[in-house]
C-alpha positions as CSV (number, residue, x, y, z in Angstrom):
1,M,163.5,129.1,83.1
2,L,163.8,132.1,81.2
3,Q,164.5,130.1,77.9
4,Q,161.3,128.4,78.9
5,D,159.1,131.1,79.0
6,Q,160.6,132.6,75.8
7,T,159.8,129.9,74.0
8,E,156.1,129.7,75.1
9,E,156.0,133.2,74.3
10,R,156.9,132.1,70.9
11,L,155.2,128.8,70.6
12,R,151.5,129.3,72.1
13,P,150.6,132.6,70.0
14,L,151.4,130.1,66.8
15,M,149.3,127.5,68.2
16,I,146.7,129.8,69.2
17,R,146.7,131.4,65.5
18,S,147.1,127.9,64.0
19,L,143.7,126.9,65.8
20,A,142.6,130.0,64.2
21,G,142.9,129.0,60.6
22,D,146.2,130.9,60.1
23,S,148.1,127.9,57.8
24,G,151.4,130.2,57.9
25,A,151.2,130.4,61.5
26,H,150.6,126.5,61.5
27,R,153.6,125.6,59.4
28,E,155.6,128.0,61.3
29,L,154.9,126.5,64.8
30,L,155.7,122.8,62.7
31,G,158.8,124.1,61.9
32,V,160.2,125.4,65.1
33,L,158.6,122.6,66.9
34,G,160.5,120.3,64.9
35,R,164.0,122.0,65.5
36,Y,163.0,121.3,69.2
37,L,162.0,118.1,68.7
38,R,165.4,116.7,67.0
39,S,167.5,118.4,70.1
40,Y,165.1,116.8,72.6
41,F,165.1,112.9,71.1
42,A,168.3,113.1,70.1
43,R,169.4,113.3,73.4
44,R,167.7,110.2,74.6
45,I,168.1,107.7,70.7
46,G,170.2,107.0,67.9
47,A,170.4,109.8,65.5
48,A,169.1,107.5,63.0
49,E,165.8,107.2,64.5
50,V,165.4,111.0,65.5
51,E,163.3,112.2,62.4
52,D,161.0,109.1,62.1
53,L,160.0,110.4,65.7
54,V,160.2,114.3,64.9
55,Q,157.5,113.5,62.2
56,E,155.3,111.2,64.4
57,T,155.3,114.1,67.0
58,L,154.8,116.6,64.2
59,L,151.7,114.6,62.7
60,A,150.3,113.8,66.5
61,V,150.6,117.6,67.0
62,H,148.7,118.2,63.9
63,L,146.1,115.9,64.1
64,K,145.4,116.1,68.1
65,R,145.7,120.2,68.0
66,D,141.8,120.4,68.6
67,S,142.5,119.0,72.1
68,Y,144.8,121.7,72.9
69,D,143.1,124.2,75.7
70,R,143.8,127.9,74.5
71,S,143.9,129.0,78.2
72,L,146.6,126.7,79.2
73,P,150.4,126.7,78.1
74,F,151.7,125.2,75.0
75,T,154.8,123.6,75.6
76,P,153.5,121.2,78.3
77,W,151.1,120.2,76.1
78,A,153.4,119.8,73.2
79,Y,156.2,117.9,75.6
80,A,153.6,115.3,76.8
81,L,153.0,114.4,73.1
82,A,156.8,114.1,72.6
83,R,157.2,112.3,75.9
84,Y,154.4,109.7,75.0
85,K,155.6,109.2,71.0
86,L,159.4,108.7,72.7
87,I,157.7,106.0,75.1
88,D,156.0,104.1,72.1
89,H,159.3,104.5,70.3
90,L,161.0,102.9,72.8
91,R,158.6,100.2,73.5
92,R,157.9,99.1,70.1
93,R,161.8,98.8,69.7
94,K,161.8,96.6,73.4
95,R,163.9,99.2,74.9
96,S,162.7,100.3,78.6
97,R,163.7,103.7,79.6
98,H,162.2,105.8,82.3
99,V,161.2,109.4,80.9
100,P,160.5,111.5,83.9
101,L,158.1,114.2,84.0
102,E,160.6,116.4,85.4
103,D,162.2,116.4,82.1
104,A,159.7,118.4,80.3
105,G,162.0,121.5,80.4
106,A,164.3,119.6,78.7
107,L,162.3,119.9,75.2
108,F,162.5,123.9,75.3
109,A,165.9,124.1,77.1
110,A,168.5,125.0,74.2
111,D,168.3,128.5,73.1
112,D,169.2,126.7,69.3
113,A,168.0,123.5,69.2
114,E,169.7,122.4,66.7
115,Q,173.0,123.7,68.7
116,G,171.6,121.9,71.7
117,A,171.4,118.2,69.5
118,L,175.4,119.5,68.7
119,H,176.2,119.4,71.9
120,T,174.6,116.4,73.1
121,D,175.7,114.3,70.4
122,L,179.5,115.7,71.6
123,D,178.5,115.0,75.2
124,R,177.5,111.5,74.2
125,L,180.7,110.4,72.7
126,L,182.7,112.3,75.2
127,Q,181.3,110.0,78.1
128,R,182.8,107.2,75.9
129,L,186.3,108.0,76.5
130,P,188.1,107.2,79.7
131,D,188.3,109.9,82.4
132,R,191.6,111.2,82.0
133,Q,191.1,111.4,78.0
134,R,187.9,113.1,78.5
135,S,189.0,115.6,81.0
136,L,192.5,116.5,79.3
137,L,190.2,116.6,76.0
138,E,187.6,119.0,77.2
139,D,190.4,121.4,79.2
140,V,192.4,121.7,75.7
141,K,189.6,122.2,73.2
142,L,186.4,123.2,74.9
143,Q,188.0,125.5,78.2
144,G,190.8,126.6,75.8
145,L,193.8,125.5,78.1
146,S,197.0,125.2,76.4
147,V,198.3,121.5,76.2
148,E,201.4,122.5,78.7
149,E,198.6,123.8,81.3
150,A,196.0,121.1,80.8
151,A,199.0,118.2,81.1
152,R,200.1,120.2,84.3
153,K,196.6,120.6,85.7
154,R,196.1,116.5,85.0
155,G,199.7,115.9,86.4
156,V,201.0,114.3,83.3
157,T,204.0,115.5,81.0
158,A,203.4,117.5,77.6
159,V,204.5,115.1,75.6
160,S,202.2,112.5,77.3
161,A,198.9,115.0,77.0
162,R,199.4,115.4,73.6
163,V,199.7,111.8,72.9
164,M,196.8,111.1,74.4
165,L,195.0,113.8,72.7
166,H,196.0,112.6,69.3
167,R,194.7,109.1,70.5
168,S,191.1,110.9,71.7
169,L,190.7,112.8,68.7
170,K,191.4,109.8,66.4
171,W,189.3,107.7,68.3
172,L,186.0,110.4,68.0
173,N,186.7,110.8,64.6
174,Q,186.3,107.2,64.1
175,A,183.5,106.4,66.9
176,L,181.7,109.3,63.9
177,R,182.1,107.9,61.2
178,D,180.7,104.4,62.7
179,E,177.6,106.2,63.9
180,N,176.9,107.9,60.5
181,G,177.7,104.9,58.4
């Protein structure tokens, strides 16, 4: 919640200055908001579609800025626009996806929006691995355990753990290549 409050404190004054005609504040607002949007959309749709959706949403922020009530927080207003753009996008693609209102904080959750997108991409890929392989990979590569420690924790031999790690990393590498063309 602290991160969301800090984000609100950063973005709301930019929006208000933007509405007052400060073009520098407007550019800064759209730049910062764009980074949050990339992370938000990347957690919900394929990477190839993110940039178009970010641009559509930033355009909506620009075009609808006069509808923003200066007495209210900015981030819920921006989230609503992003959510509606996402829903429209999914409808155009004929994919149904529930985007809950409780998810509003997710737009501004990551301290560094680009870092948040990377974590989201990694989490999404890791979820495609079998549980044993994913757990082992997380223990060694993300938690910093040695292969031997992770093998003991998972009840496998160190040799078996090394083979699983090698196969998992090879599979992840191929999955990234396939996704990025």
